[in-house]
N, C-alpha and C positions, 0 to 999 in steps of 0.2 A: 418476676421474672424483672430483673435488674437491666439499666439505661444501654448497658456493653450489649447483653445479648437479643433486645429490641432490637439496636440497632443491628447485629447481626441475619435476625431473623426476617427485618421489614424488606418488601418485594425492591428490586433495583429501580423500577417502574415508578413505584411511589414516590424514592428518594431524588431521582430525576425530576419528577414535576415540582417536587417541591423547590429544590435547589435552581432551578434551570429552565427559563422561558422558553429555549429553543427545543422545540420538540419535532420529529420528524413528521414530513408531510409527505403524501404519494397521493398521486390521481392516476388510480386504475385505468381510467379512460383515456387520456392524454394518448392523442393521435401516434407521439413517436414509440408508445411504450403496449399499442394495442395489437394484437396480432394481425399480419397481412398490412398494416402501414409501417412498422417498424423498419430502421434504415435497413438491418440484416435481410429483411424480406425482400427485398429491392436491388441492395448494391453488395451482396454478400460476395461476389467474384471481385470487388474494385478495395475490399476492405482485406488486408491479410494481418497476422500475426505470428512474428518467428521466437520462438525459444530453443536453446539446445535441447538435444535427443533426451539429455541427462546430467546430472549434476557432475559426470564425470569428466577429470583434465581432456578426456581425448574428445570427447562431443565439444566440451566447451571450447576447446581450441578449433574444431572445426566450424563451432558455429561462428564463431569471431573472424576468420578466415571468409566466410560468408558474409559477415557484415561487413567488413573491409569491403569488398568487390560492390557491394549496395552503395556504401557510401560514397566510391569511385566515379561508381554510375550518375548516382545524384547530384554531383558537383560539374560531371560532366554534360549533362542536359542542361539547357539554356533555361526553362520552364520547371526546374524542380528544384525541392530545397530540402535541406537536414535539419531535423531539429535534437538538441540533445538536452532533454527536460531530467530534472531530480528536484525532488523535493525529501525533506528530513524535519524531524523535531527534536528540538534540544532538551535538556534537562530544565529548564526554566520553561518550560511549554510555551518556546517561542518556536513558531514553524517558518522553515524559508522555500521559497520555490525560486528556481536559479534555470533560465532558459539560454542556451547559445543557438543561434539561426545561422546555418551554413549554407553559402551561394557562392558557387566559382570560386570554391576551395578558400575560403574564407569567411569568417565570422562578420557577418551583415548587421546583428543585430544581437545585443544581449539585454535581457529580462530579467528583473528580481521583483518579490514580492514577501512579503512578512506577515504572519498572523498569528493569535492566540489562541491557544486552548482549543487546537486541534488534533486530529490522532494522526499517526504518520500515513494512511493510505487517502486522508482526507488532504495532505499537505501533497503527496503524489498526483492526487486531480487536480489542486490547485497549479502544480506546475504545469499539467496537459492544457490546462483550461487557456494558463499564460501565454503557451506557444500556440496553442493550434489556432485561436480564434484569429489573429492578426494573419497568420497564414492562410486559414480558408478565406478571410476577408480580400486575399490579394488574389484580381481578375487575370493575372499573369502567371499562376501559378495551377500546374497541373498535376504535379507530383508530389506528394510529401511524404519524406521518412523520416518517422518518430522514433526516437532513438532512448532509452528507460530501462532501470534495473527492475522495475515493477508492472511487469507484463500484464498481471492482475489486477492492478488501477486501470490499465488501458481496456481490458476485456469489460471492465462495468460500463465505460461509454456507453457500450450499445446493448447492456442488460436490458430486459424486459419483464423481470422479475420485481414484486414489490420489493422496494430497497430504501432505507434513509439516505442514498446518493442519490435521488433523484433531482435534487433541488442543485446540486454539485454540477450532474453531468447534463441535464438539459442543455444549457446555453451551446454547450460544445455538440451536441448529437445533431442538437438545431440546423449548426454551422453546418456541421458534415453533410447533415442531408442535403443542404441547399448548395453546397459544393459539388458534390457528387451528381444532382441534378442538371447542375449547369454543364456539363459538359459529358459526354459518355467516356472520354478518354482520360477523365480525373480518376486518382490513383490514392489510396493511404495504404502504407506500410508501419506498420509496428514492429520494432524489434528489441528484444530484451537484451540488456548488454548486463550480465552477472559482473558487479564488484570484483569477484576474485580475479576476473580477467582481465584486470588493469587496460583496462585500451584509454589510452594517453586521451582523445579528446571527451571521453567521459569524465577519466579523471580532474580534468580541470573544471567541470562544472560541478563536481563531487566537493571538491577542495573549496568553491565558492560557497557552498550550501555550508558545510561545516563552519565557513568563517564568518559567516555573516552574523552582523551584529546590529542591523538595522531597527528601527523602529516599527513596530507592527501596524500595519496601514488598517486593520481592522479591530473593531474595538475588543474588548478581553470577555465578552461575553461566550461561556463556553457553547461548543457544539453539543447537541445531544448526544453521539458518539463518543465523545470525549468525556461529558459527563457519567455515562455508561461504564466506560472505561476505568474512570477513578473511581468511582463506586466499588467497580468489582477490585479494583487492586487495592482498596483499603479493606472491603471486609475478607480478600486472602491474607492480607497481611496482618489481621487480628485474628483469624483461625493460627497464621504459623506462628505468631507468638504465644497464641496461647499453648499451641501442639508444643513449645519449645520451650514451656514453661510448665509445661503436666506432668504431673508424676504417673499418669494413667501410661504413658508412653514404656513405660517400666526402665525399673535402675540400669540393666544391662542394653537398653536400646543403644546401636552403633548409629553414628553421623555418617553417611557417605560423602564424598567430595567430589568433585569434578574434575577437569583436566587443568585446571586453574587453582586447585585445593580450595575452594571454596565449599562452603555445605549445600547439598542440595537439599533444598528446603521444598517441603510437600506443596502439590497445586493438583487443582481440578482440571487443568488443561491437559489435550493431546496424552489422556489415560494415564496423568500423574507424574510423577516423578520417576519409580520405580518397577512399575506393572509393564511399561513396555519394555524392560530391559529382560524382567525374569517372570513373565506370566506366558510363554512359550508353551509350558506344561505344567500341570499340576502338580508333580511330584518335586519341581525345582521352585517355584513357587510356596510350596510347605516348608522345603530344607530353608531358603530363604528366611522365610517367617520365624522358625527357630532357630535361626542364626541368631536373626537381628534381634530378636527377643531376650534371648538366652532361655 
């Protein structure tokens, strides 16, 4: 077995442990993650999540109309704040989080943070942590509306299952529990703002994330999830390059292009590149195989 084959076959876990000292840690008996003691077990009626019913233009438009109404209400109430948070990762592996905090129809605070070598969802969680903790600490705040394009990241804050995100979400979950325990009128509402909706207030934050060139605040040590993703990407690229240069695919194998006329490369995620399209019937799959292999 040559070195390349050995690398391809090495377990991802072993590679992560060799290359990176940051390993996931999870405390299964932590009070915030134990049944009966979780935030959702006591305050589920005061934490809400709002997403479009579907990705259709009509449902997105209706959702944005509701979001506009919610935002206006949050600005009319003296003890309410609206938080617009976004996080992203550039090709240089620099992650940025930007937050605008709105009250009384104006941006009262802008926050930003950079980090190295984390995944996009960790960047979204970083933006939520950056925005929520100061808002939750304010004793005059009763109602918080968080607007994000990643409602899945918001939901992870209240997850109780074993997850490498525990270290990131513990500070936020603790603060949320303290905030909701302080007054039974306190509420938190998470609203998804799809990027395709082009909501102007969210676009301002998103543009700042894309334009951010700050120096990372945290050291460049990889997060566990980033190491895992990096190794998966490397293994996948070697597999794709091996496939592209291999004679095993046949002399008459056709390359398929996407809508941008880029060749669709093989992948193992989401059912692969081609099966989701042609795997509806055995007959269609057989005809596709005959056609691509000649």
